[in-house]
C-alpha positions as CSV (number, residue, x, y, z in Angstrom):
1,X,49.4,-129.9,19.1
2,X,50.2,-133.6,18.6
3,X,53.2,-135.7,19.4
4,X,55.2,-136.7,22.5
5,X,56.0,-134.2,25.2
6,X,59.7,-134.2,24.1
7,X,58.6,-133.5,20.5
8,X,56.2,-130.7,21.6
9,X,59.1,-129.2,23.8
10,X,61.4,-129.2,20.7
11,X,58.6,-127.6,18.6
12,X,58.1,-124.9,21.3
13,X,61.8,-124.1,21.5
14,X,62.0,-124.1,17.7
15,X,59.4,-121.3,17.5
16,X,61.7,-119.2,19.6
17,X,64.8,-120.0,17.6
18,X,62.8,-119.0,14.4
19,X,62.8,-115.5,15.9
20,X,66.5,-115.3,15.6
21,X,66.5,-112.8,12.7
22,X,64.2,-110.6,14.5
23,X,66.5,-110.5,17.6
24,X,69.5,-109.8,15.4
25,X,67.8,-106.8,13.8
26,X,66.2,-105.3,17.0
27,X,69.2,-105.7,19.3
28,X,72.1,-105.7,16.7
29,X,73.6,-108.9,17.7
30,X,75.2,-111.9,15.9
31,X,73.5,-115.3,15.6
32,X,75.6,-116.9,18.3
33,X,74.7,-114.3,20.9
34,X,71.1,-114.4,20.0
35,X,71.0,-118.2,20.4
36,X,72.4,-117.8,24.0
37,X,69.9,-115.0,24.7
38,X,67.0,-117.2,23.6
39,X,68.2,-120.0,25.7
40,X,68.4,-117.9,28.8
41,X,64.8,-116.7,28.2
42,X,63.6,-120.2,27.5
43,X,65.4,-121.5,30.6
44,X,64.3,-118.9,33.2
45,X,60.7,-119.3,32.0
46,X,60.6,-123.0,31.4
47,X,62.9,-124.1,34.3
48,X,62.3,-121.2,36.7
49,X,66.1,-121.1,37.0
50,X,69.0,-118.6,36.3
51,X,71.8,-121.2,36.7
52,X,74.0,-121.6,33.8
53,X,74.3,-125.3,34.1
54,X,70.5,-125.5,33.6
55,X,70.4,-122.9,30.9
56,X,73.0,-124.8,28.9
57,X,70.6,-127.6,28.3
58,X,68.5,-125.1,26.2
59,X,71.3,-124.5,23.9
60,X,71.0,-126.4,20.7
61,X,73.9,-128.4,19.4
62,X,75.9,-131.5,20.3
63,X,78.6,-129.8,22.4
64,X,79.4,-131.1,25.8
65,X,77.6,-129.5,28.8
66,X,80.8,-128.0,30.1
67,X,81.3,-126.4,26.7
68,X,77.9,-124.9,26.6
69,X,78.3,-123.6,30.1
70,X,81.6,-121.9,29.1
71,X,79.8,-120.5,26.1
72,X,77.3,-118.8,28.4
73,X,80.1,-117.5,30.7
74,X,81.6,-115.8,27.7
75,X,78.1,-114.4,26.8
76,X,77.9,-112.8,30.1
77,X,81.6,-111.7,30.1
78,X,81.7,-110.1,26.7
79,X,78.3,-109.0,25.6
80,X,77.2,-105.3,25.4
81,X,73.6,-104.7,25.3
82,X,72.0,-101.4,24.3
83,X,69.8,-100.7,27.3
84,X,67.6,-98.2,25.5
85,X,66.6,-100.9,23.0
86,X,66.1,-103.3,25.9
87,X,63.9,-100.8,27.8
88,X,61.8,-100.1,24.6
89,X,61.5,-103.9,24.0
90,X,60.3,-104.4,27.5
91,X,57.7,-101.8,27.1
92,X,56.5,-103.0,23.9
93,X,56.2,-106.7,25.1
94,X,54.1,-105.4,28.1
95,X,51.9,-103.4,25.8
96,X,53.0,-100.2,27.4
97,X,53.0,-97.1,25.2
98,X,56.5,-95.4,25.7
99,X,55.0,-92.0,24.4
100,X,52.6,-91.9,27.4
101,X,53.5,-90.9,31.0
102,X,54.5,-93.7,33.2
103,X,54.5,-94.3,36.9
104,X,58.1,-95.2,37.9
105,X,59.2,-96.9,41.1
106,X,62.9,-96.7,42.4
107,X,64.1,-99.2,44.9
108,X,66.9,-101.6,45.7
109,X,67.0,-105.4,46.0
110,X,69.9,-107.0,47.8
111,X,70.9,-110.3,49.1
112,X,74.0,-112.3,50.2
113,X,75.5,-114.9,47.8
114,X,78.6,-116.8,48.9
115,X,79.8,-114.0,51.1
116,X,79.1,-111.5,48.3
117,X,76.7,-108.7,48.9
118,X,74.5,-108.2,45.8
119,X,72.8,-104.7,45.8
120,X,71.0,-103.6,42.8
121,X,69.3,-100.2,42.3
122,X,66.4,-100.7,40.1
123,X,64.0,-98.3,38.0
124,X,60.8,-100.1,37.2
125,X,57.5,-99.2,35.4
126,X,54.3,-99.9,37.4
127,X,51.6,-101.7,35.5
128,X,48.7,-103.7,36.6
129,X,49.7,-105.6,39.7
130,X,53.4,-105.6,39.1
131,X,56.5,-103.4,38.2
132,X,58.7,-104.4,35.4
133,X,62.4,-103.4,35.6
134,X,63.5,-100.9,32.8
135,X,67.0,-100.0,34.2
136,X,69.3,-101.1,37.0
137,X,72.7,-100.5,38.4
138,X,74.8,-102.9,40.4
139,X,76.0,-100.8,43.3
140,X,78.8,-103.2,44.1
141,X,78.7,-102.4,47.8
142,X,76.5,-102.5,50.9
143,X,74.0,-100.0,52.0
144,X,71.8,-97.3,50.4
145,X,72.5,-95.5,47.1
146,X,73.8,-92.0,46.9
147,X,72.4,-89.0,45.0
148,X,74.7,-89.5,42.1
149,X,73.8,-93.2,41.6
150,X,70.0,-92.3,41.8
151,X,70.5,-89.4,39.5
152,X,72.5,-91.6,37.1
153,X,69.7,-94.1,36.5
154,X,66.9,-91.5,36.4
155,X,69.0,-89.4,34.0
156,X,69.3,-92.5,31.8
157,X,65.7,-92.9,31.6
158,X,65.2,-89.2,30.7
159,X,67.8,-89.4,28.0
160,X,65.9,-92.4,26.5
161,X,62.3,-91.2,26.8
162,X,62.2,-87.6,28.2
163,X,61.0,-85.9,31.3
164,X,57.2,-85.8,30.0
165,X,57.1,-89.5,30.2
166,X,57.6,-89.5,33.9
167,X,54.1,-89.2,35.3
168,X,55.4,-89.7,38.8
169,X,58.4,-91.2,40.5
170,X,57.6,-93.1,43.8
171,X,60.2,-93.9,46.3
172,X,60.5,-95.4,49.8
173,X,62.0,-93.8,52.9
174,X,65.5,-94.4,52.2
175,X,65.4,-92.2,49.0
176,X,65.5,-88.8,50.9
177,X,67.9,-85.9,51.2
178,X,68.3,-82.3,50.3
179,X,70.5,-82.9,47.3
180,X,68.3,-85.6,45.9
181,X,65.1,-83.6,46.3
182,X,66.7,-80.5,44.7
183,X,68.0,-82.6,41.7
184,X,64.4,-83.8,41.0
185,X,62.9,-80.4,41.4
186,X,65.4,-78.8,39.2
187,X,64.5,-81.1,36.4
188,X,60.8,-80.7,37.0
189,X,60.3,-84.5,37.7
190,X,57.1,-85.2,39.7
191,X,57.8,-87.5,42.6
192,X,56.2,-88.9,45.7
193,X,58.6,-90.0,48.6
194,X,57.7,-91.5,51.9
195,X,59.1,-89.5,54.8
196,X,60.4,-90.9,58.2
197,X,58.2,-89.9,61.1
198,X,61.2,-88.4,63.0
199,X,61.8,-85.8,60.3
200,X,61.7,-82.1,61.5
201,X,59.6,-79.8,59.2
202,X,59.4,-76.0,59.2
203,X,56.8,-73.5,58.3
204,X,56.7,-69.8,59.2
205,X,60.0,-70.2,61.0
206,X,58.5,-72.9,63.4
207,X,60.1,-76.3,63.5
208,X,58.2,-79.4,64.5
209,X,58.4,-83.3,64.3
210,X,56.4,-84.4,61.3
211,X,54.8,-87.3,63.2
212,X,53.1,-84.8,65.6
213,X,50.7,-83.7,62.8
214,X,49.2,-87.0,62.4
215,X,49.0,-88.7,65.8
216,X,45.3,-88.2,66.0
217,X,44.5,-89.9,62.7
218,X,42.3,-92.9,62.9
219,X,42.7,-96.0,60.7
220,X,41.8,-95.2,57.1
221,X,41.9,-91.4,57.6
222,X,43.8,-88.9,55.4
223,X,45.3,-85.5,56.2
224,X,46.7,-82.9,53.7
225,X,49.0,-80.5,55.5
226,X,50.2,-78.4,52.5
227,X,53.6,-77.1,51.7
228,X,56.4,-77.4,54.4
229,X,60.2,-77.3,54.4
230,X,61.5,-80.8,54.5
231,X,65.3,-81.3,54.5
232,X,65.4,-77.6,53.6
233,X,63.4,-78.1,50.4
234,X,59.7,-77.1,49.9
235,X,57.5,-80.2,49.5
236,X,53.8,-80.9,49.7
237,X,53.2,-83.0,52.8
238,X,50.3,-85.3,53.5
239,X,49.7,-88.5,55.7
240,X,47.6,-91.5,55.5
241,X,46.8,-94.0,58.1
242,X,46.0,-97.4,56.6
243,X,43.2,-99.7,57.7
244,X,46.0,-101.8,59.4
245,X,47.1,-98.8,61.4
246,X,50.3,-98.0,59.5
247,X,51.1,-94.4,59.2
248,X,52.3,-93.2,55.8
249,X,53.8,-89.6,55.7
250,X,54.4,-88.5,52.0
251,X,56.2,-85.6,50.6
252,X,55.7,-84.8,47.0
253,X,56.5,-82.4,44.1
254,X,54.4,-81.8,41.0
255,X,51.4,-83.6,42.6
256,X,49.5,-83.1,45.8
257,X,46.9,-84.5,48.2
258,X,45.2,-87.7,47.4
259,X,46.9,-87.9,44.1
260,X,50.2,-88.3,45.9
261,X,48.7,-91.0,48.2
262,X,47.2,-92.9,45.2
263,X,50.5,-92.7,43.3
264,X,52.5,-93.9,46.3
265,X,50.3,-96.9,46.7
266,X,51.6,-98.2,43.3
267,X,55.1,-98.4,44.8
268,X,54.1,-101.8,46.2
269,X,54.1,-103.0,42.7
270,X,57.9,-103.0,42.8
271,X,58.0,-105.4,45.8
272,X,55.7,-107.7,43.8
273,X,58.1,-107.4,40.8
274,X,61.1,-108.3,43.0
275,X,59.3,-111.4,44.3
276,X,58.4,-112.4,40.7
277,X,62.2,-112.1,39.8
278,X,63.1,-114.2,42.9
279,X,61.2,-116.8,44.9
280,X,57.8,-116.5,43.0
281,X,59.3,-116.6,39.5
282,X,62.9,-116.9,38.3
283,X,65.0,-117.6,41.5
284,X,67.3,-114.6,40.8
285,X,69.0,-115.2,44.1
286,X,70.4,-118.6,42.9
287,X,72.6,-116.9,40.4
288,X,76.4,-117.1,40.8
289,X,77.2,-114.3,38.5
290,X,78.6,-111.1,40.0
291,X,80.6,-108.1,38.9
292,X,81.8,-106.5,35.7
293,X,78.3,-105.6,34.5
294,X,77.1,-109.3,34.6
295,X,74.1,-108.6,37.0
296,X,73.0,-105.7,34.8
297,X,72.8,-107.9,31.8
298,X,71.1,-110.7,33.7
299,X,68.6,-108.2,35.0
300,X,67.9,-106.9,31.6
301,X,67.2,-110.4,30.4
302,X,65.0,-111.3,33.3
303,X,63.1,-108.0,32.7
304,X,62.3,-109.2,29.2
305,X,61.1,-112.5,30.4
306,X,58.9,-111.0,33.1
307,X,57.4,-108.7,30.6
308,X,56.7,-111.6,28.2
309,X,55.0,-113.6,31.1
310,X,52.9,-110.6,32.2
311,X,51.8,-109.9,28.6
312,X,50.9,-113.6,28.0
313,X,49.1,-113.7,31.5
314,X,46.9,-110.9,30.1
315,X,46.3,-112.8,26.9
316,X,45.3,-116.0,28.7
317,X,43.2,-114.2,31.2
318,X,41.0,-113.0,28.3
319,X,40.4,-116.7,27.3
320,X,40.1,-118.1,30.8
321,X,39.4,-115.5,33.5
322,X,41.4,-115.8,36.8
323,X,39.1,-116.9,39.5
324,X,38.2,-114.5,42.3
325,X,38.4,-115.8,45.8
326,X,36.0,-115.0,48.6
327,X,38.2,-112.0,49.9
328,X,38.0,-110.4,46.4
329,X,41.6,-111.2,45.4
330,X,42.6,-113.1,42.3
331,X,43.5,-116.8,42.7
332,X,46.8,-116.1,41.1
333,X,48.5,-113.0,39.7
334,X,48.5,-112.2,35.9
335,X,52.3,-112.9,35.9
336,X,51.8,-116.3,37.5
337,X,49.2,-117.2,34.9
338,X,51.5,-116.2,32.0
339,X,54.5,-117.9,33.6
340,X,52.6,-121.1,34.1
341,X,51.3,-121.1,30.5
342,X,54.6,-120.5,29.0
343,X,56.4,-122.8,31.2
344,X,53.9,-125.6,30.4
345,X,54.4,-125.1,26.6
346,X,58.2,-124.8,26.8
347,X,58.3,-128.1,28.8
348,X,56.1,-129.8,26.3
349,X,53.1,-130.2,28.6
350,X,51.1,-127.2,27.5
351,X,48.2,-129.0,25.6
352,X,45.8,-126.6,27.0
353,X,47.7,-123.5,26.2
354,X,49.4,-124.8,23.0
355,X,46.8,-123.2,20.8
356,X,47.8,-119.8,22.2
357,X,51.5,-120.3,22.2
358,X,51.7,-119.2,18.6
359,X,50.1,-115.9,19.6
360,X,52.4,-115.7,22.7
361,X,55.3,-115.9,20.3
362,X,53.8,-113.3,18.0
363,X,53.6,-110.9,20.8
364,X,57.4,-111.2,21.3
365,X,58.1,-111.0,17.5
366,X,55.9,-107.8,17.1
367,X,57.8,-106.2,19.8
368,X,61.1,-107.0,18.3
369,X,59.9,-105.7,14.8
370,X,58.9,-102.5,16.6
371,X,62.2,-102.0,18.2
372,X,64.0,-102.7,14.8
373,X,61.8,-100.1,13.2
374,X,62.7,-97.5,15.8
375,X,66.5,-98.3,15.5
376,X,67.5,-98.9,11.9
377,X,70.0,-101.8,11.5
378,X,73.7,-100.9,11.5
379,X,76.8,-102.9,11.1
380,X,77.5,-105.3,13.9
381,X,80.2,-104.1,16.3
382,X,82.5,-106.2,18.5
383,X,80.9,-107.1,21.7
384,X,84.0,-107.5,23.8
385,X,83.6,-105.0,26.4
386,X,84.0,-105.3,30.2
387,X,87.5,-106.9,30.7
């Protein structure tokens, strides 16, 4: 690609704007909404920022910066997105087949912003070395989620894709409880949940602290106990002591033994995904949005951006493999490679990756076409919603 950096930057952004018709068909949005949506995706990737003042610079036109910021504020105030379409779009961009069973991770991410507690329950799909958000719920309060809130987000996924698409649901120690376990078992959803060491389990009428079964384990050892009563619910219990000496006690349904341990290890992907949304990527914690569904909408757009970065990272890795360091880990993650490549192209400095940028855009366009084919176009509805 020839030309000055500014010209290349304009050309890269124009390629995204050219996808406006595909966005309109896939997400059933009008042109003005799509322009804002593309500006947000371009900004969070190209500028690593979710601040509206910076995103406004990506909106084409001669309007004053304050006017563009107000336009973005209306976007978050008024837009309704079909989250089923968004989830399908995310899977399609990341090259994940929605008809095959997926490992899902349920967790919260929370932080303080201007004395406001932001607390988001997130359901993500584990893939490669990351987890990409599919659905989220702004809890609007401090502390852990309750059974109804967890059931709501899992039920939403099931209504979209069905129970057979849940290969396993992995959860941390805060997602425990009799009602929660029974809700999952009643719907035959396979799950693996980490248990607290001070839990009391019961078998043959005998009660005992669960940690007492594993105190003799050495680092790297695994012990499969079998079925015990945990919180009044029958679960398959096993334990693993990591090489660093950390004890992980797991309760599972629909899977057992080493399979449960292998599934649970994928839960760490969601921590990686959260870090990519925050400090290692899009700086989500800088946002000033809060309330009225705004965080849900922002999270959906960041999920699309993360999926695109991951997909592009996979693509570029096939051209220039990521270097392995002496300890066997990659020099950078697949997401980081994709983010750096897209960021360079969108800022007009991606001479090395510019030849692939057209293919990167094609990945996005193909995903939009797929979503449009699954959901036939219908008449645009008013998107004034949350006031």
